C-alpha positions in Angstrom: 46.8 62.3 82.5 46.1 58.3 81.5 42.2 57.3 80.7 40.1 55.4 83.4 38.8 53.3 80.5 40.4 50.8 78.5 38.5 49.6 75.7 39.4 46.3 73.8 38.1 46.9 70.2 37.8 45.1 66.8 36.0 46.9 64.0 32.9 44.4 64.0 29.6 44.9 64.9 29.3 44.5 68.9 32.5 46.7 69.4 31.5 49.2 67.1 28.1 50.1 69.6 30.6 50.5 72.3 32.6 52.7 70.4 29.5 54.7 69.3 28.6 55.1 73.0 32.2 56.4 74.0 32.5 58.7 71.3 29.0 59.9 71.8 29.3 60.7 75.6 33.0 62.4 75.1 34.4 60.0 77.7 38.0 59.6 77.7 39.3 56.2 77.1 42.2 54.2 75.7 41.6 52.2 72.3 42.9 48.6 72.4 43.0 46.7 69.2 42.3 43.0 69.6 42.4 41.9 66.0 40.3 38.6 66.1 41.6 37.3 62.7 45.0 36.7 64.0 43.3 35.2 67.4 44.5 37.7 69.9 41.0 37.2 71.7 42.2 33.7 72.8 45.4 35.0 74.4 45.8 34.8 78.2 45.9 38.5 78.5 42.7 39.3 77.1 41.2 36.4 78.6 42.0 37.6 82.1 39.6 40.6 80.8 37.1 38.4 79.2 36.9 34.7 80.1 34.6 34.1 77.1 37.6 35.3 74.9 35.3 37.7 72.4 35.1 41.4 71.7 34.3 43.7 72.8 35.6 44.0 76.5 36.0 47.2 78.8 37.9 48.0 81.8 36.3 51.0 83.7 38.3 52.2 86.7 39.6 48.7 87.6 36.6 47.0 86.7 36.2 44.6 83.6 32.7 44.2 81.7 31.9 42.4 78.9 29.4 41.6 76.5 28.2 44.6 74.4 24.9 44.9 76.1 26.3 44.9 79.4 29.2 47.4 78.6 26.4 49.6 77.1 24.1 49.6 80.3 27.0 50.2 82.3 28.3 53.5 80.5 24.5 54.7 80.3 24.1 54.5 84.2 27.8 55.8 84.9 27.1 58.8 82.8 23.4 59.2 82.8 23.2 59.7 79.0 21.4 57.7 76.3 19.2 55.5 78.8 16.0 56.5 78.0 13.0 57.1 79.9 13.6 56.7 83.4 10.2 55.9 84.4 9.9 51.9 85.3 7.8 51.6 82.1 10.5 53.5 80.2 13.4 51.3 81.8 11.3 48.0 81.2 11.0 49.2 77.5 14.5 50.0 77.0 15.4 46.8 78.3 13.0 44.8 76.5 14.4 46.0 73.1 18.2 46.1 74.0 17.8 42.4 75.0 15.5 41.7 71.8 18.7 42.7 69.8 21.3 41.1 72.1 19.1 37.8 72.0 17.7 37.9 68.5 19.0 40.5 66.0 22.7 39.6 66.8 22.8 36.3 66.9 20.7 35.2 64.2 21.9 38.0 61.4 25.3 37.0 62.4 24.7 33.1 61.9 23.1 34.2 58.8 26.2 35.5 57.7 28.2 32.8 58.8 25.9 30.2 57.1 25.9 32.2 54.1 29.3 33.3 53.4 31.8 31.2 55.2 30.1 27.7 56.1 30.6 24.6 53.8 28.5 25.2 50.5 26.1 22.0 51.5 24.9 23.7 54.8 21.7 24.7 53.2 19.5 23.8 56.5 21.6 26.3 58.7 21.9 28.9 55.8 17.7 28.9 55.7 17.3 28.6 59.3 19.0 31.5 60.3 18.4 33.7 57.3 14.9 33.1 58.1 14.9 34.1 61.6 17.3 37.1 60.6 14.2 38.4 58.3 11.9 37.6 61.3 13.7 39.7 63.8 14.6 42.6 61.4 10.8 42.7 60.3 9.8 43.3 63.8 12.4 46.5 64.0 11.1 47.5 60.8 7.4 47.8 62.0 8.3 49.3 65.2 10.4 52.1 63.4 7.3 52.8 61.3 5.7 54.7 63.9 8.5 56.1 65.8 11.8 58.2 65.4 13.9 55.7 67.6 13.2 52.2 68.8 11.9 53.5 72.1 10.2 56.7 71.0 11.4 60.0 70.5 14.8 60.0 72.4 18.1 58.3 71.0 19.3 55.9 73.6 21.6 52.7 73.7 19.0 50.5 72.3 19.4 52.8 68.7 23.2 52.4 69.2 22.9 48.4 69.8 20.9 48.2 66.5 23.2 50.3 64.5 26.1 48.0 65.4 24.0 45.1 63.4 22.6 47.4 60.4 26.1 46.9 58.7 25.7 42.9 59.4 22.3 43.3 57.7 23.5 44.9 54.5 26.3 42.3 54.6 24.0 39.8 54.5 21.2 41.1 52.1 23.3 43.9 50.2 22.0 46.8 49.0 18.5 45.1 48.6 18.5 45.5 52.6 17.6 49.0 52.6 14.8 48.4 50.1 13.0 45.6 52.3 13.6 47.6 55.6 13.2 51.3 54.4 12.6 52.5 58.2 15.7 50.5 59.6 17.7 52.2 56.7 16.5 55.3 57.6 17.7 55.0 61.4 20.8 53.7 60.2 21.6 56.5 57.9 20.5 59.1 60.4 23.2 57.6 63.1 25.6 57.6 60.3 25.4 61.3 60.0 26.3 62.0 63.4 29.6 63.2 64.3 30.1 60.2 66.7 29.4 57.6 64.3 31.9 59.1 61.6 34.5 58.9 64.1 33.6 55.4 64.7 34.1 55.0 61.3 37.5 56.2 61.3 38.6 54.2 64.1 39.8 51.0 62.0 42.4 52.8 59.6 44.4 53.7 63.0 45.2 50.0 63.1 46.7 47.0 60.8 43.8 44.8 61.2 43.9 41.7 59.0 41.5 41.4 56.3 42.3 38.4 54.7 39.7 35.2 55.5 42.7 32.6 55.3 43.2 29.3 57.0 44.6 31.6 60.0 41.6 33.6 60.0 39.0 30.5 60.1 41.0 28.8 62.7 40.7 31.9 65.0 37.4 32.8 64.6 35.6 29.4 63.7 37.2 27.1 66.6 34.8 24.3 66.4 36.7 23.0 63.5 35.1 24.4 60.5 37.2 23.5 57.2 40.0 25.9 56.6 39.4 26.2 53.2 36.8 28.9 52.2 33.8 27.7 49.8 34.6 29.5 46.5 31.0 30.4 45.9 30.7 32.2 49.4 33.2 34.9 49.0 31.9 38.4 50.0 33.1 41.5 48.8 34.4 44.0 51.4 33.1 47.8 51.4 33.3 50.5 53.7 29.7 49.5 54.8 30.5 45.8 55.9 32.2 44.2 58.8 36.0 43.4 57.9 35.5 39.9 59.0 32.7 37.9 60.2 32.0 37.6 63.9 28.9 36.8 66.4 30.7 38.2 69.1 28.3 39.8 71.8 
């Protein structure tokens, strides 16, 4: 029997959140790789699903949904799982923190990674601005997690899944120093990593031949605003199993 869910995936922070929900919930889905380093997100077939040309995207029983937060909310409501406290106050809290991650943690961390590792070396203003913004947002999360197990209290929810996706980006930005600076974030990240669903998500990239090199084709595919195709020699970054394979701020 064919799956009713098609999930368009690349092993970067935002698709990983959705993969975590799908694995946690046990929903049957078909995994469709989109190699953003090869520019597959710009093709007509994918843009028919997401006109914005970014991953993740999902088609559930013929209904197309894009943006990781929208997908997480849809799946939580569809299954009745990981949606937090159902009271009005509980849902307000869940939505507030989910949007905080969508509008703050993700964009500032993603842009800080871009300006630190991939922009021309003379872009000091951008690197400083987004690094400062990323630190400010992560400090808010760190303080929040100092007083509760999960972001919305005692219950694991889509908010924690959304944050988990970007924890890898934080380590990519700061290296091992990330965990000493944000120990409560580290505690949540490592706790989620121990979940069987997260371990299954970690194994997904090996199923596909995703491009790893940040060459001219990759840069042209990801940085469509016309960034020079020669990577700054001082900004190259090590590839580890805990970091995104290619930079992206896709929602």
